[in-house]
N, C-alpha and C positions, 0 to 999 in steps of 0.2 A: 473483660474485653469482648467486644462483639465479634462474632464469626460470620463471615459472608461467603457463600458458595455461588459461583457463576457456572451455569450449566448450559451446554450446547451439544450438538450432535457428536462431533469428533474431537472436541477440545483442541482444535488446531488454529483457528483464526479469531473469530469473534469473542469467544470466552477468554482467549489469551490476551487480546487487546483490553478487554474489560478488567481482567485481573490486574494487568499492568497499571491502568489508570486508577482503579479503586485503591490499589496499594499506594500510589502516588498521592491521591487526594486524602486518604484516610490517615496516612502517616502511621504512628504507633497506636492509633485508636481502635484498630480492628485487625483481625487475622483474615486474610483473603485467600480463598482456594478457588480453583476452577477444575471442572471435570466434564467428561462427555459420556454419552450413552455408549459410545465406542471411543477408541483412541486412534487418532490418525497422525500423531506426531505434530510438533509445533511447525507451522508453515513458515518457511524461510522469508517469504514476503511480509508476513506479520512481524517478524523480528526486525526486518529492514525498515518497515514503515514506522514502527515505534521508535527505532533508533533516530529517524529523522526528526522526531519530536523530543529527543533527549531522554527517552526511557528505554532501559536495557531489559528485554525479556528473554535474552539468549539462554539463560539458565533455567527457564521454565521447562516443565515436563508436561507431557500429555497424559492425563490421568483418567481412569474410569470411575464412574459414580460409585461403584461398589467398594472402592477403596476408602470411602468416607462415610459409610453407613453408621459408624459408631460415634460420629461427631454431632453434637447438638448445635446446629446452626441457628443463628438468630434471623438470618435473611437468606433466601434462595432466589437468585435472579436467573430466569431462563432468557437466553438471548436469541432463540430461534423457535419457530412454531413446532418443528419436529421434536425438539427436546421437551417442550411443554407437553406435547401429545404423547410422546413415547417414554417419558420418564417412568421408571418402575416406582412402585410404592416407596416412598421415602419417609421413614419414621422420624418425623421431626415436628416440632411446633413452630417452625420457622415461618416468618412472614414471607409470603411469596410475591414476587414481582415478575412481570413479563414485558419484553419488548422484542419484537421480531426485526432484527437488523438484517439488511441484505448480506448475502454471503459473498465476500470478496474473492474467495477461493474459486468461485464459479465465473469470475470475470473473464472476458474474452477480448481480443483485439491485439493491438501492438503492445509491446512491453510497456511503453509509456502510458497507454490507455488503461492497462491492467493496474499499473502503479497508481494511477489517478483514482481508480475505483477503490483501491485499498485506502488511499488517503481520505476519500469521501466517507467511507465507513468508519475509519479511525476518528474523524472529526465528530461524527454522530455519537460514537461510543464515548469519546472524551467528554462531550457535553452531558450525556446521560449519567456518566459516572460521577462527574463533579456535582451535578444536581442531587444525585442519590445520596452522596456522602453529606452534603449540606443539609438535606432534609431528614436523614435517618440516624446520623451519629451525633 
């Protein structure tokens, strides 16, 4: 079974959304993990925006990359430039992918404007995740 790691700065939003969608699209064909250079906890708005699309990530945890150093990943996907640039040496032969998604946690404006920015990023990550699974599993 393939092992996929999604890596972001704080393992709070983008990597959590991607983990949720990769699990959804991969089904039982892959083990999906997500981690951050730091851990910021799972953002409540990330949970809420995924729930709107029928995916429950409320049981996800925010994990540090160091927790997974002994796992031999097949794929590592960085979802922000900071993670790509700051990632410590990761001893793996994994195929690496990168896409710098906007950070919805930095959204400003009214509550509805912030929710809309989360939905926009969710839509981008959903499309990326679906295509990734189709092309790589």
